[in-house]
KOLFI-399221 format. One record per residue (C-alpha): residue in three letters; x, y, z; residue number from 0. Coordinates in steps of 0.1 Angstrom, whole numbers. Example, Ala and Ser with C-alpha at 12.3 -4.5 7.8 and 13.67 -1.06 7.14 Angstrom:
// residues 2
@code ALA&xx 123&yy -45&zz 78&pos 0
@code SER&xx 137&yy -11&zz 71&pos 1
// end
This chain:
// residues 413
@code UNK&xx -13&yy -69&zz 40&pos 0
@code UNK&xx -29&yy -81&zz 7&pos 1
@code UNK&xx -60&yy -78&zz 20&pos 2
@code UNK&xx -63&yy -41&zz 29&pos 3
@code UNK&xx -52&yy -34&zz -13&pos 4
@code UNK&xx -80&yy -60&zz -22&pos 5
@code UNK&xx -99&yy -41&zz 3&pos 6
@code UNK&xx -93&yy -6&zz -18&pos 7
@code UNK&xx -93&yy -21&zz -57&pos 8
@code UNK&xx -126&yy -15&zz -60&pos 9
@code UNK&xx -118&yy 21&zz -62&pos 10
@code UNK&xx -92&yy 25&zz -83&pos 11
@code UNK&xx -101&yy 33&zz -120&pos 12
@code UNK&xx -75&yy 34&zz -153&pos 13
@code UNK&xx -74&yy 73&zz -160&pos 14
@code UNK&xx -59&yy 103&zz -136&pos 15
@code UNK&xx -93&yy 123&zz -135&pos 16
@code UNK&xx -120&yy 97&zz -147&pos 17
@code UNK&xx -154&yy 110&zz -145&pos 18
@code UNK&xx -168&yy 87&zz -119&pos 19
@code UNK&xx -137&yy 103&zz -93&pos 20
@code UNK&xx -165&yy 122&zz -75&pos 21
@code UNK&xx -161&yy 129&zz -40&pos 22
@code UNK&xx -198&yy 106&zz -29&pos 23
@code UNK&xx -181&yy 80&zz -45&pos 24
@code UNK&xx -156&yy 78&zz -19&pos 25
@code UNK&xx -171&yy 89&zz 9&pos 26
@code UNK&xx -194&yy 58&zz 5&pos 27
@code UNK&xx -161&yy 38&zz 2&pos 28
@code UNK&xx -141&yy 51&zz 29&pos 29
@code UNK&xx -120&yy 26&zz 43&pos 30
@code UNK&xx -97&yy 13&zz 72&pos 31
@code UNK&xx -86&yy -20&zz 55&pos 32
@code UNK&xx -75&yy -47&zz 83&pos 33
@code UNK&xx -44&yy -28&zz 89&pos 34
@code UNK&xx -52&yy -6&zz 117&pos 35
@code UNK&xx -68&yy -35&zz 138&pos 36
@code UNK&xx -38&yy -51&zz 130&pos 37
@code UNK&xx -17&yy -25&zz 145&pos 38
@code UNK&xx -34&yy -19&zz 174&pos 39
@code UNK&xx -34&yy -62&zz 178&pos 40
@code UNK&xx 5&yy -56&zz 184&pos 41
@code UNK&xx 3&yy -29&zz 210&pos 42
@code UNK&xx 11&yy -33&zz 248&pos 43
@code UNK&xx -19&yy -36&zz 272&pos 44
@code UNK&xx -32&yy 4&zz 284&pos 45
@code UNK&xx -56&yy 27&zz 282&pos 46
@code UNK&xx -45&yy 35&zz 246&pos 47
@code UNK&xx -48&yy 1&zz 235&pos 48
@code UNK&xx -81&yy 1&zz 249&pos 49
@code UNK&xx -92&yy 33&zz 231&pos 50
@code UNK&xx -83&yy 24&zz 203&pos 51
@code UNK&xx -96&yy -6&zz 205&pos 52
@code UNK&xx -131&yy 7&zz 207&pos 53
@code UNK&xx -133&yy 23&zz 178&pos 54
@code UNK&xx -123&yy -7&zz 155&pos 55
@code UNK&xx -161&yy -11&zz 144&pos 56
@code UNK&xx -170&yy 28&zz 139&pos 57
@code UNK&xx -178&yy 39&zz 102&pos 58
@code UNK&xx -147&yy 58&zz 92&pos 59
@code UNK&xx -143&yy 96&zz 85&pos 60
@code UNK&xx -123&yy 113&zz 64&pos 61
@code UNK&xx -98&yy 138&zz 84&pos 62
@code UNK&xx -76&yy 166&zz 74&pos 63
@code UNK&xx -52&yy 155&zz 99&pos 64
@code UNK&xx -45&yy 123&zz 81&pos 65
@code UNK&xx -21&yy 132&zz 55&pos 66
@code UNK&xx -15&yy 108&zz 23&pos 67
@code UNK&xx 26&yy 114&zz 20&pos 68
@code UNK&xx 30&yy 106&zz -18&pos 69
@code UNK&xx -7&yy 89&zz -19&pos 70
@code UNK&xx 1&yy 55&zz -12&pos 71
@code UNK&xx 31&yy 45&zz -11&pos 72
@code UNK&xx 36&yy 14&zz 13&pos 73
@code UNK&xx 19&yy -4&zz -13&pos 74
@code UNK&xx 9&yy 21&zz -41&pos 75
@code UNK&xx 41&yy 35&zz -68&pos 76
@code UNK&xx 42&yy 68&zz -50&pos 77
@code UNK&xx 25&yy 99&zz -73&pos 78
@code UNK&xx 7&yy 80&zz -93&pos 79
@code UNK&xx -33&yy 85&zz -96&pos 80
@code UNK&xx -36&yy 51&zz -78&pos 81
@code UNK&xx -19&yy 53&zz -51&pos 82
@code UNK&xx -35&yy 83&zz -41&pos 83
@code UNK&xx -69&yy 73&zz -47&pos 84
@code UNK&xx -59&yy 49&zz -23&pos 85
@code UNK&xx -47&yy 74&zz -2&pos 86
@code UNK&xx -87&yy 86&zz 0&pos 87
@code UNK&xx -97&yy 59&zz 2&pos 88
@code UNK&xx -88&yy 55&zz 33&pos 89
@code UNK&xx -98&yy 91&zz 42&pos 90
@code UNK&xx -63&yy 111&zz 39&pos 91
@code UNK&xx -82&yy 143&zz 43&pos 92
@code UNK&xx -48&yy 162&zz 27&pos 93
@code UNK&xx -32&yy 150&zz -5&pos 94
@code UNK&xx 7&yy 155&zz -14&pos 95
@code UNK&xx 20&yy 161&zz -46&pos 96
@code UNK&xx 57&yy 172&zz -48&pos 97
@code UNK&xx 64&yy 193&zz -75&pos 98
@code UNK&xx 93&yy 194&zz -102&pos 99
@code UNK&xx 99&yy 198&zz -140&pos 100
@code UNK&xx 106&yy 191&zz -172&pos 101
@code UNK&xx 128&yy 197&zz -204&pos 102
@code UNK&xx 99&yy 221&zz -213&pos 103
@code UNK&xx 92&yy 237&zz -177&pos 104
@code UNK&xx 61&yy 211&zz -177&pos 105
@code UNK&xx 51&yy 206&zz -140&pos 106
@code UNK&xx 51&yy 170&zz -125&pos 107
@code UNK&xx 46&yy 149&zz -97&pos 108
@code UNK&xx 78&yy 139&zz -86&pos 109
@code UNK&xx 97&yy 132&zz -52&pos 110
@code UNK&xx 129&yy 146&zz -66&pos 111
@code UNK&xx 137&yy 159&zz -105&pos 112
@code UNK&xx 161&yy 136&zz -101&pos 113
@code UNK&xx 142&yy 102&zz -95&pos 114
@code UNK&xx 135&yy 89&zz -124&pos 115
@code UNK&xx 158&yy 62&zz -121&pos 116
@code UNK&xx 142&yy 42&zz -92&pos 117
@code UNK&xx 102&yy 50&zz -96&pos 118
@code UNK&xx 99&yy 45&zz -134&pos 119
@code UNK&xx 114&yy 18&zz -160&pos 120
@code UNK&xx 130&yy 48&zz -180&pos 121
@code UNK&xx 163&yy 29&zz -174&pos 122
@code UNK&xx 148&yy -1&zz -199&pos 123
@code UNK&xx 139&yy 22&zz -226&pos 124
@code UNK&xx 144&yy 41&zz -256&pos 125
@code UNK&xx 148&yy 75&zz -231&pos 126
@code UNK&xx 175&yy 56&zz -212&pos 127
@code UNK&xx 201&yy 73&zz -233&pos 128
@code UNK&xx 185&yy 101&zz -227&pos 129
@code UNK&xx 195&yy 102&zz -189&pos 130
@code UNK&xx 221&yy 126&zz -170&pos 131
@code UNK&xx 241&yy 104&zz -162&pos 132
@code UNK&xx 228&yy 68&zz -180&pos 133
@code UNK&xx 233&yy 29&zz -160&pos 134
@code UNK&xx 265&yy 18&zz -151&pos 135
@code UNK&xx 265&yy -16&zz -135&pos 136
@code UNK&xx 276&yy -29&zz -98&pos 137
@code UNK&xx 318&yy -38&zz -107&pos 138
@code UNK&xx 335&yy -49&zz -68&pos 139
@code UNK&xx 335&yy -21&zz -42&pos 140
@code UNK&xx 312&yy 5&zz -68&pos 141
@code UNK&xx 281&yy 1&zz -69&pos 142
@code UNK&xx 254&yy 6&zz -100&pos 143
@code UNK&xx 247&yy 42&zz -115&pos 144
@code UNK&xx 222&yy 56&zz -128&pos 145
@code UNK&xx 206&yy 95&zz -127&pos 146
@code UNK&xx 175&yy 101&zz -146&pos 147
@code UNK&xx 162&yy 137&zz -140&pos 148
@code UNK&xx 126&yy 151&zz -151&pos 149
@code UNK&xx 144&yy 179&zz -170&pos 150
@code UNK&xx 162&yy 153&zz -192&pos 151
@code UNK&xx 127&yy 147&zz -210&pos 152
@code UNK&xx 99&yy 166&zz -220&pos 153
@code UNK&xx 64&yy 165&zz -210&pos 154
@code UNK&xx 54&yy 142&zz -238&pos 155
@code UNK&xx 84&yy 122&zz -230&pos 156
@code UNK&xx 78&yy 117&zz -195&pos 157
@code UNK&xx 41&yy 105&zz -201&pos 158
@code UNK&xx 52&yy 74&zz -214&pos 159
@code UNK&xx 71&yy 58&zz -183&pos 160
@code UNK&xx 58&yy 34&zz -165&pos 161
@code UNK&xx 57&yy 41&zz -129&pos 162
@code UNK&xx 72&yy 17&zz -103&pos 163
@code UNK&xx 82&yy 12&zz -70&pos 164
@code UNK&xx 110&yy 34&zz -59&pos 165
@code UNK&xx 139&yy 14&zz -57&pos 166
@code UNK&xx 170&yy 0&zz -67&pos 167
@code UNK&xx 197&yy -32&zz -69&pos 168
@code UNK&xx 228&yy -14&zz -64&pos 169
@code UNK&xx 246&yy -44&zz -69&pos 170
@code UNK&xx 229&yy -51&zz -102&pos 171
@code UNK&xx 246&yy -54&zz -130&pos 172
@code UNK&xx 218&yy -47&zz -157&pos 173
@code UNK&xx 190&yy -21&zz -159&pos 174
@code UNK&xx 162&yy -49&zz -154&pos 175
@code UNK&xx 180&yy -59&zz -123&pos 176
@code UNK&xx 187&yy -27&zz -108&pos 177
@code UNK&xx 146&yy -15&zz -118&pos 178
@code UNK&xx 143&yy -46&zz -89&pos 179
@code UNK&xx 151&yy -35&zz -57&pos 180
@code UNK&xx 117&yy -34&zz -37&pos 181
@code UNK&xx 118&yy -38&zz 2&pos 182
@code UNK&xx 103&yy -71&zz 13&pos 183
@code UNK&xx 79&yy -53&zz 37&pos 184
@code UNK&xx 65&yy -35&zz 1&pos 185
@code UNK&xx 54&yy -51&zz -25&pos 186
@code UNK&xx 53&yy -48&zz -71&pos 187
@code UNK&xx 18&yy -60&zz -69&pos 188
@code UNK&xx 0&yy -28&zz -79&pos 189
@code UNK&xx 23&yy -11&zz -98&pos 190
@code UNK&xx 10&yy -25&zz -129&pos 191
@code UNK&xx -10&yy 0&zz -153&pos 192
@code UNK&xx -2&yy 27&zz -127&pos 193
@code UNK&xx -4&yy 60&zz -143&pos 194
@code UNK&xx 16&yy 94&zz -134&pos 195
@code UNK&xx 4&yy 130&zz -131&pos 196
@code UNK&xx 10&yy 163&zz -140&pos 197
@code UNK&xx 1&yy 185&zz -113&pos 198
@code UNK&xx -26&yy 205&zz -128&pos 199
@code UNK&xx -41&yy 169&zz -131&pos 200
@code UNK&xx -34&yy 159&zz -95&pos 201
@code UNK&xx -51&yy 195&zz -87&pos 202
@code UNK&xx -83&yy 178&zz -104&pos 203
@code UNK&xx -84&yy 145&zz -92&pos 204
@code UNK&xx -77&yy 160&zz -56&pos 205
@code UNK&xx -108&yy 180&zz -64&pos 206
@code UNK&xx -126&yy 151&zz -71&pos 207
@code UNK&xx -120&yy 134&zz -40&pos 208
@code UNK&xx -128&yy 154&zz -20&pos 209
@code UNK&xx -93&yy 159&zz -7&pos 210
@code UNK&xx -69&yy 185&zz 3&pos 211
@code UNK&xx -38&yy 198&zz -15&pos 212
@code UNK&xx 1&yy 197&zz 4&pos 213
@code UNK&xx 23&yy 208&zz -31&pos 214
@code UNK&xx 60&yy 206&zz -22&pos 215
@code UNK&xx 78&yy 232&zz -45&pos 216
@code UNK&xx 109&yy 203&zz -45&pos 217
@code UNK&xx 149&yy 217&zz -48&pos 218
@code UNK&xx 156&yy 219&zz -88&pos 219
@code UNK&xx 189&yy 197&zz -100&pos 220
@code UNK&xx 196&yy 218&zz -127&pos 221
@code UNK&xx 209&yy 251&zz -117&pos 222
@code UNK&xx 189&yy 278&zz -115&pos 223
@code UNK&xx 178&yy 300&zz -138&pos 224
@code UNK&xx 172&yy 272&zz -162&pos 225
@code UNK&xx 163&yy 284&zz -197&pos 226
@code UNK&xx 151&yy 312&zz -184&pos 227
@code UNK&xx 128&yy 299&zz -156&pos 228
@code UNK&xx 145&yy 316&zz -125&pos 229
@code UNK&xx 129&yy 299&zz -86&pos 230
@code UNK&xx 103&yy 327&zz -83&pos 231
@code UNK&xx 91&yy 322&zz -113&pos 232
@code UNK&xx 87&yy 283&zz -102&pos 233
@code UNK&xx 73&yy 294&zz -69&pos 234
@code UNK&xx 44&yy 313&zz -87&pos 235
@code UNK&xx 37&yy 285&zz -116&pos 236
@code UNK&xx 31&yy 264&zz -85&pos 237
@code UNK&xx 4&yy 288&zz -73&pos 238
@code UNK&xx -9&yy 297&zz -108&pos 239
@code UNK&xx -22&yy 258&zz -116&pos 240
@code UNK&xx -42&yy 267&zz -78&pos 241
@code UNK&xx -58&yy 302&zz -88&pos 242
@code UNK&xx -65&yy 288&zz -129&pos 243
@code UNK&xx -85&yy 256&zz -113&pos 244
@code UNK&xx -103&yy 275&zz -91&pos 245
@code UNK&xx -87&yy 262&zz -58&pos 246
@code UNK&xx -97&yy 282&zz -25&pos 247
@code UNK&xx -64&yy 292&zz -10&pos 248
@code UNK&xx -74&yy 276&zz 23&pos 249
@code UNK&xx -74&yy 241&zz 6&pos 250
@code UNK&xx -35&yy 245&zz 0&pos 251
@code UNK&xx -5&yy 239&zz 24&pos 252
@code UNK&xx 21&yy 251&zz 1&pos 253
@code UNK&xx 58&yy 230&zz 11&pos 254
@code UNK&xx 89&yy 239&zz 3&pos 255
@code UNK&xx 126&yy 228&zz 24&pos 256
@code UNK&xx 135&yy 264&zz 4&pos 257
@code UNK&xx 132&yy 293&zz 30&pos 258
@code UNK&xx 131&yy 313&zz 10&pos 259
@code UNK&xx 103&yy 300&zz -16&pos 260
@code UNK&xx 79&yy 303&zz 17&pos 261
@code UNK&xx 88&yy 336&zz 19&pos 262
@code UNK&xx 76&yy 347&zz -14&pos 263
@code UNK&xx 48&yy 329&zz -10&pos 264
@code UNK&xx 42&yy 352&zz 19&pos 265
@code UNK&xx 44&yy 377&zz 1&pos 266
@code UNK&xx 33&yy 377&zz -32&pos 267
@code UNK&xx 4&yy 358&zz -30&pos 268
@code UNK&xx -3&yy 364&zz 7&pos 269
@code UNK&xx -34&yy 345&zz 6&pos 270
@code UNK&xx -18&yy 308&zz 1&pos 271
@code UNK&xx 15&yy 326&zz 21&pos 272
@code UNK&xx -4&yy 324&zz 51&pos 273
@code UNK&xx -6&yy 287&zz 56&pos 274
@code UNK&xx 29&yy 277&zz 33&pos 275
@code UNK&xx 47&yy 256&zz 51&pos 276
@code UNK&xx 88&yy 255&zz 63&pos 277
@code UNK&xx 101&yy 224&zz 60&pos 278
@code UNK&xx 129&yy 220&zz 79&pos 279
@code UNK&xx 157&yy 203&zz 74&pos 280
@code UNK&xx 178&yy 208&zz 106&pos 281
@code UNK&xx 179&yy 175&zz 116&pos 282
@code UNK&xx 196&yy 170&zz 149&pos 283
@code UNK&xx 183&yy 173&zz 178&pos 284
@code UNK&xx 198&yy 196&zz 209&pos 285
@code UNK&xx 186&yy 219&zz 239&pos 286
@code UNK&xx 178&yy 250&zz 219&pos 287
@code UNK&xx 157&yy 251&zz 191&pos 288
@code UNK&xx 188&yy 260&zz 166&pos 289
@code UNK&xx 187&yy 221&zz 160&pos 290
@code UNK&xx 222&yy 214&zz 150&pos 291
@code UNK&xx 232&yy 244&zz 134&pos 292
@code UNK&xx 266&yy 268&zz 152&pos 293
@code UNK&xx 247&yy 301&zz 153&pos 294
@code UNK&xx 279&yy 315&zz 146&pos 295
@code UNK&xx 283&yy 293&zz 108&pos 296
@code UNK&xx 267&yy 324&zz 87&pos 297
@code UNK&xx 265&yy 294&zz 58&pos 298
@code UNK&xx 245&yy 270&zz 80&pos 299
@code UNK&xx 229&yy 301&zz 100&pos 300
@code UNK&xx 188&yy 287&zz 103&pos 301
@code UNK&xx 162&yy 315&zz 124&pos 302
@code UNK&xx 149&yy 309&zz 158&pos 303
@code UNK&xx 105&yy 296&zz 160&pos 304
@code UNK&xx 107&yy 332&zz 171&pos 305
@code UNK&xx 126&yy 348&zz 139&pos 306
@code UNK&xx 104&yy 326&zz 114&pos 307
@code UNK&xx 71&yy 338&zz 131&pos 308
@code UNK&xx 82&yy 375&zz 128&pos 309
@code UNK&xx 88&yy 365&zz 89&pos 310
@code UNK&xx 51&yy 351&zz 88&pos 311
@code UNK&xx 62&yy 318&zz 84&pos 312
@code UNK&xx 26&yy 304&zz 105&pos 313
@code UNK&xx 40&yy 266&zz 100&pos 314
@code UNK&xx 68&yy 240&zz 102&pos 315
@code UNK&xx 72&yy 207&zz 93&pos 316
@code UNK&xx 101&yy 190&zz 103&pos 317
@code UNK&xx 106&yy 153&zz 107&pos 318
@code UNK&xx 86&yy 131&zz 130&pos 319
@code UNK&xx 117&yy 121&zz 157&pos 320
@code UNK&xx 128&yy 158&zz 159&pos 321
@code UNK&xx 93&yy 163&zz 178&pos 322
@code UNK&xx 102&yy 140&zz 204&pos 323
@code UNK&xx 126&yy 120&zz 223&pos 324
@code UNK&xx 125&yy 99&zz 256&pos 325
@code UNK&xx 128&yy 113&zz 292&pos 326
@code UNK&xx 140&yy 96&zz 319&pos 327
@code UNK&xx 119&yy 71&zz 322&pos 328
@code UNK&xx 125&yy 58&zz 285&pos 329
@code UNK&xx 89&yy 73&zz 281&pos 330
@code UNK&xx 85&yy 93&zz 250&pos 331
@code UNK&xx 78&yy 130&zz 253&pos 332
@code UNK&xx 77&yy 160&zz 232&pos 333
@code UNK&xx 117&yy 174&zz 224&pos 334
@code UNK&xx 130&yy 206&zz 232&pos 335
@code UNK&xx 122&yy 221&zz 200&pos 336
@code UNK&xx 96&yy 209&zz 200&pos 337
@code UNK&xx 81&yy 232&zz 231&pos 338
@code UNK&xx 103&yy 267&zz 213&pos 339
@code UNK&xx 80&yy 258&zz 180&pos 340
@code UNK&xx 45&yy 255&zz 202&pos 341
@code UNK&xx 60&yy 283&zz 225&pos 342
@code UNK&xx 67&yy 306&zz 195&pos 343
@code UNK&xx 27&yy 301&zz 181&pos 344
@code UNK&xx 43&yy 282&zz 150&pos 345
@code UNK&xx 16&yy 258&zz 136&pos 346
@code UNK&xx 26&yy 219&zz 134&pos 347
@code UNK&xx 27&yy 192&zz 107&pos 348
@code UNK&xx 49&yy 165&zz 105&pos 349
@code UNK&xx 66&yy 131&zz 78&pos 350
@code UNK&xx 66&yy 102&zz 80&pos 351
@code UNK&xx 47&yy 77&zz 97&pos 352
@code UNK&xx 45&yy 37&zz 82&pos 353
@code UNK&xx 82&yy 50&zz 56&pos 354
@code UNK&xx 107&yy 31&zz 70&pos 355
@code UNK&xx 93&yy -3&zz 77&pos 356
@code UNK&xx 86&yy -29&zz 106&pos 357
@code UNK&xx 94&yy -12&zz 141&pos 358
@code UNK&xx 108&yy -44&zz 158&pos 359
@code UNK&xx 141&yy -39&zz 148&pos 360
@code UNK&xx 137&yy 1&zz 159&pos 361
@code UNK&xx 116&yy 13&zz 129&pos 362
@code UNK&xx 150&yy 36&zz 110&pos 363
@code UNK&xx 155&yy 71&zz 100&pos 364
@code UNK&xx 120&yy 78&zz 108&pos 365
@code UNK&xx 123&yy 65&zz 148&pos 366
@code UNK&xx 162&yy 77&zz 157&pos 367
@code UNK&xx 152&yy 96&zz 183&pos 368
@code UNK&xx 132&yy 77&zz 205&pos 369
@code UNK&xx 147&yy 41&zz 185&pos 370
@code UNK&xx 153&yy 23&zz 224&pos 371
@code UNK&xx 113&yy 25&zz 232&pos 372
@code UNK&xx 105&yy 17&zz 197&pos 373
@code UNK&xx 103&yy -28&zz 198&pos 374
@code UNK&xx 67&yy -34&zz 177&pos 375
@code UNK&xx 46&yy -24&zz 155&pos 376
@code UNK&xx 25&yy -12&zz 177&pos 377
@code UNK&xx 46&yy 20&zz 188&pos 378
@code UNK&xx 29&yy 35&zz 156&pos 379
@code UNK&xx 1&yy 43&zz 176&pos 380
@code UNK&xx 24&yy 51&zz 204&pos 381
@code UNK&xx 46&yy 79&zz 191&pos 382
@code UNK&xx 9&yy 93&zz 170&pos 383
@code UNK&xx -4&yy 99&zz 203&pos 384
@code UNK&xx 26&yy 121&zz 216&pos 385
@code UNK&xx 25&yy 135&zz 184&pos 386
@code UNK&xx -11&yy 143&zz 184&pos 387
@code UNK&xx -17&yy 148&zz 222&pos 388
@code UNK&xx 17&yy 159&zz 236&pos 389
@code UNK&xx 33&yy 177&zz 209&pos 390
@code UNK&xx 2&yy 190&zz 197&pos 391
@code UNK&xx 9&yy 181&zz 155&pos 392
@code UNK&xx -22&yy 198&zz 132&pos 393
@code UNK&xx -12&yy 169&zz 105&pos 394
@code UNK&xx 8&yy 132&zz 97&pos 395
@code UNK&xx 22&yy 125&zz 65&pos 396
@code UNK&xx 20&yy 84&zz 64&pos 397
@code UNK&xx 26&yy 61&zz 36&pos 398
@code UNK&xx -7&yy 41&zz 43&pos 399
@code UNK&xx -32&yy 70&zz 54&pos 400
@code UNK&xx -57&yy 42&zz 65&pos 401
@code UNK&xx -39&yy 43&zz 100&pos 402
@code UNK&xx -35&yy 80&zz 108&pos 403
@code UNK&xx -75&yy 84&zz 98&pos 404
@code UNK&xx -83&yy 57&zz 123&pos 405
@code UNK&xx -66&yy 73&zz 152&pos 406
@code UNK&xx -82&yy 108&zz 143&pos 407
@code UNK&xx -116&yy 94&zz 137&pos 408
@code UNK&xx -114&yy 78&zz 172&pos 409
@code UNK&xx -98&yy 107&zz 187&pos 410
@code UNK&xx -124&yy 133&zz 178&pos 411
@code UNK&xx -89&yy 153&zz 158&pos 412
// end
């Protein structure tokens, strides 16, 4: 793994939008690194492995099928300039800025409004006292606690933080130990000097890297309206940054778990709304297209695929395990959910490959519907092949986009 990141180091520079970050710089330096070949070597013999082996010496090309999930956070701190440069160097055609806001209502790239205690060094800075929930140590059966929000800080204060790998040691008795919780299959080697980004800065950077955009409007942790900022204002601010930057709406895939956000974009920003992505949060498969939701329970009811299409929603993005299941022969096949979505004419994007660790133990949360068929890192390509060829997904988020880029290039996607 170390060699993969070293092969990318020549493309990484200090500032978030340095003058050298041009498309030509990165097109001439695309690299798969060693990971795709490693994963292919772990596959079972068969036609798919032979096909992928035949592509190992090919020249990488950028692919919109390959989406950088918060950049390349398998090894780089998420939502940093360095993480996104790494993803772009691996050929990711679309990059993601998850969007939230600060106390002075400035949009920044964070996976959640309340994740600063696990993604930055805030707990060991003077800003720790401004956290919604200051650090408290683990005692007995009680885990260490902290909650620090972007909305606890102004943008100027946010910029003073140092990003880190997203992790926490819940058994810690000191803030320093709490921050030192990176999983053994990730690394802290590339965290030093990483650079936080505002949403506007991410647009400039991604454009210079030759990538398109998939910003996610994150659910606020604060009560809305916030200091006069309504949810609709928040959704509009996201679009306004792309309009002000002169970005063609066809290059932008807005995302939200909040269907009302998607409907707002469809109604008020139709050029952006036509490819806005509804992040479907029904998290268990069922024998119908309404997942685990009881249609008689108005509080939890989710629309059917056909109803989503009638709302002019054109794209959905469920997690991978919702799209695949196992047949009687223990082979991975499309789920009922997937076939219903395709039948309704919905485009499908999914998440997140290489997010939950090595696959020799079943792959964790993202592979729960096919865990019995997962026993090797090579199975990343097995599930990717089912998602692409059988389910027909249009893009896959990955924490290490070289894997999805290599597959897409090899298969001509």
